[in-house]
C-alpha positions in Angstrom: 0.0 0.0 0.0 1.2 3.5 -0.8 0.1 6.9 0.2 -2.2 8.6 -2.2 -0.8 12.0 -1.2 2.7 11.6 -2.5 4.1 14.9 -4.0 5.4 15.2 -7.5 8.4 12.9 -8.1 10.7 13.9 -11.0 12.4 11.5 -13.4 15.7 11.4 -11.5 14.2 10.0 -8.3 13.9 6.3 -7.7 10.8 5.0 -5.7 11.1 1.4 -4.3 8.0 -0.7 -4.7 7.1 -3.9 -2.8 8.8 -6.9 -4.4 6.7 -8.4 -7.3 6.8 -11.8 -5.5 4.5 -10.2 -2.9 1.7 -9.6 -5.5 -1.8 -10.9 -5.2 -2.6 -14.0 -7.4 -4.0 -11.5 -10.0 -0.7 -9.6 -10.0 -1.5 -6.5 -8.0 1.7 -5.3 -6.2 0.6 -2.0 -4.7 -2.3 0.5 -4.4 -2.0 4.3 -4.3 0.8 6.7 -5.1 0.6 8.9 -8.2 1.6 9.0 -11.8 4.4 11.5 -11.6 7.5 10.6 -13.8 9.7 9.3 -11.1 7.0 6.9 -9.8 6.1 5.6 -13.3 9.7 5.1 -14.4 10.6 3.4 -11.0 7.7 1.1 -11.5 8.8 0.0 -14.9 12.3 -0.6 -13.7 10.9 -3.0 -11.1 8.7 -4.9 -13.6 5.5 -3.1 -12.5 2.9 -1.0 -14.5 -0.2 1.0 -13.6 -3.6 -0.2 -14.7 -6.9 1.0 -13.3 -10.2 2.5 -14.3 -11.7 6.0 -13.8 -12.8 6.4 -10.3 -10.9 3.4 -9.0 -7.7 3.6 -6.8 -4.4 3.6 -8.6 -3.3 -0.1 -9.0 0.2 -1.3 -9.8 0.5 -4.7 -11.5 3.1 -7.4 -12.2 1.3 -10.4 -13.6 2.8 -13.9 -13.6 3.2 -15.1 -16.3 4.1 -12.0 -18.3 3.3 -11.6 -22.0 6.3 -10.5 -24.1 7.2 -10.3 -27.8 10.8 -11.0 -28.7 11.5 -8.8 -31.7 13.0 -11.7 -33.8 9.9 -13.8 -33.1 7.3 -11.4 -34.6 5.0 -13.4 -36.7 3.9 -11.9 -40.1 1.1 -13.9 -41.6 0.9 -14.4 -45.4 -2.0 -11.9 -45.5 -0.1 -9.3 -43.6 3.0 -9.8 -45.9 0.6 -8.9 -48.7 -0.6 -5.8 -46.8 2.9 -4.6 -46.2 4.0 -5.3 -49.8 1.0 -3.4 -51.1 2.4 -0.2 -49.5 -1.0 1.1 -48.4 0.4 2.3 -45.1 3.4 4.3 -44.1 4.8 4.5 -40.6 6.6 7.1 -38.5 7.9 7.4 -34.9 7.2 10.2 -32.5 5.5 12.5 -35.0 2.0 12.4 -33.6 2.3 11.0 -30.0 -0.7 13.2 -28.8 -2.9 11.9 -31.6 -2.0 8.2 -30.9 -2.6 8.3 -27.1 -5.8 10.3 -27.6 -7.0 7.7 -30.1 -6.0 4.8 -27.9 -8.0 6.5 -25.0 -11.2 6.8 -27.0 -11.0 3.7 -29.1 -13.9 1.3 -28.4 -12.8 -2.0 -26.8 -14.6 -5.3 -27.3 -16.2 -6.4 -24.1 -15.2 -3.2 -22.2 -17.5 -0.4 -21.1 -15.2 2.6 -21.2 -11.4 2.9 -21.1 -8.6 2.4 -18.6 -6.7 5.3 -20.1 -7.9 8.1 -17.8 -7.2 11.8 -18.4 -4.6 11.5 -15.7 -2.9 8.6 -17.5 -2.9 10.5 -20.8 -1.3 13.5 -19.1 1.3 11.3 -17.3 2.5 9.5 -20.5 2.5 12.7 -22.4 4.9 14.1 -19.8 7.1 11.0 -20.2 7.0 11.6 -24.0 8.2 15.2 -23.4 11.0 13.8 -21.2 12.1 11.4 -24.0 11.0 8.1 -22.3 7.6 7.5 -24.0 7.3 6.9 -27.7 4.7 6.3 -30.4 4.6 4.6 -33.7 2.1 6.0 -36.1 0.5 4.2 -39.1 -0.7 6.5 -41.9 -3.2 5.8 -44.7 -2.2 8.7 -46.9 -2.4 11.7 -44.6 -4.9 10.1 -42.2 -3.8 8.6 -38.9 -5.0 5.0 -39.3 -3.5 3.4 -36.2 -0.6 3.2 -33.8 0.7 2.3 -30.4 2.7 4.0 -27.6 4.8 2.8 -24.7 7.9 3.5 -22.6 11.5 2.7 -23.4 14.2 1.9 -20.8 17.5 0.3 -21.4 17.0 -2.1 -24.3 13.4 -3.0 -23.6 10.1 -1.4 -24.7 7.0 -1.5 -22.5 3.9 -1.4 -24.8 1.0 0.4 -23.2 -1.9 0.6 -25.8 -2.6 0.2 -29.5 -5.5 1.1 -31.7 -6.6 1.2 -35.3 -9.3 3.0 -37.2 -8.4 1.1 -40.5 -8.2 -2.7 -40.6 -4.7 -4.1 -40.0 -3.2 -0.7 -39.0 -2.5 -1.8 -35.4 -0.8 -5.0 -36.7 1.3 -2.9 -39.0 2.3 -0.7 -36.0 3.4 -3.7 -33.9 5.2 -5.5 -36.7 7.1 -2.4 -37.7 8.0 -1.6 -34.1 9.2 -5.1 -33.5 11.4 -5.0 -36.6 12.8 -1.6 -35.6 13.6 -2.8 -32.1 15.3 -5.8 -33.5 17.6 -3.6 -35.6 18.4 -1.4 -32.6 19.3 -4.4 -30.4 16.3 -4.4 -28.1 15.8 -7.6 -26.1 12.0 -7.6 -25.8 8.7 -5.8 -26.1 6.6 -6.1 -23.0 3.0 -6.8 -23.9 2.0 -7.1 -20.2 -1.1 -9.4 -20.4 -1.9 -12.1 -22.9 -4.5 -11.7 -25.7 -5.2 -13.8 -28.8 -4.4 -10.8 -31.0 -0.9 -10.4 -29.5 -0.3 -14.2 -29.6 -1.2 -14.2 -33.3 1.7 -11.7 -33.8 4.2 -13.8 -32.0 3.9 -12.7 -28.4 4.1 -15.4 -25.7 4.0 -15.8 -22.0 7.1 -16.3 -19.9 7.4 -16.8 -16.1 7.7 -13.6 -14.1 11.0 -14.7 -12.7 12.4 -15.0 -16.2 10.9 -11.6 -17.1 12.5 -10.0 -14.1 15.9 -11.5 -14.9 15.8 -10.2 -18.5 14.6 -6.8 -17.3 17.6 -6.5 -15.0 19.9 -7.2 -17.9 18.1 -4.8 -20.2 18.5 -2.0 -17.7 22.3 -2.3 -17.8 22.1 -0.7 -21.3 21.7 3.0 -22.0 18.2 4.3 -22.7 17.5 5.4 -26.2 16.1 8.6 -24.9 14.7 11.5 -26.9 12.8 11.6 -30.2 12.8 8.5 -32.3 11.7 10.5 -35.4 14.2 9.7 -38.2 16.2 7.3 -36.1 18.8 5.5 -38.2 18.2 1.8 -39.0 21.6 0.6 -38.2 22.9 2.4 -35.1 21.7 3.5 -31.7 24.8 5.6 -31.0 23.6 9.0 -32.2 20.6 8.8 -29.9 22.4 7.8 -26.7 22.0 10.4 -24.0 24.7 10.3 -21.4 22.3 11.8 -18.9 19.6 9.1 -19.5 18.8 6.9 -16.5 20.0 3.3 -16.6 
């Protein structure tokens, strides 16, 4: 349990959470706190992420098992290969973060009444984007934003938060293109948090939480690819390394 009255914590401050091994069977590690940058980044570094609905207390999760996508294992179906070859869509990084997170927030979800991306969550991840830790990949149909996803990058791992599409296949294109880029840049895994059949169809799989935590510790030994990913080179991470980035 954490106090709900914690003051603003900046990105340079580390906040210890309870160990993930103390979570409930569902994966809840802590309740309360706030969504300031230091608390969010501290949570991710400890294998924890926020997930709650409007009007509910702030819940911090670390499920066991954990759903991850290893970039080299991304599955591109025959039909998706045709979509990609057709060139209907183009993609970009960090050129429309605000549009992507707003669309994710308002996208209808099958079997869900409302969204877990509250106004406070949208503001918090927008702040992480401004600080160079959160990123988006946008999928365009001409000049129209057709889909995308956003998440947080630390070390050489990426924590996916949400994805959406307004045009069929656009969210699949976003995840495939992100996975291929992460593979080129030497990332170890893309955290998908919780399993879904959609993610599984794209190559994501569940691993034990202990394995996830071990991989995370190794990933955090690497420098964070902090700052804008717009126009990032395919072959090198070096120009984007920030010596002041947290590791």
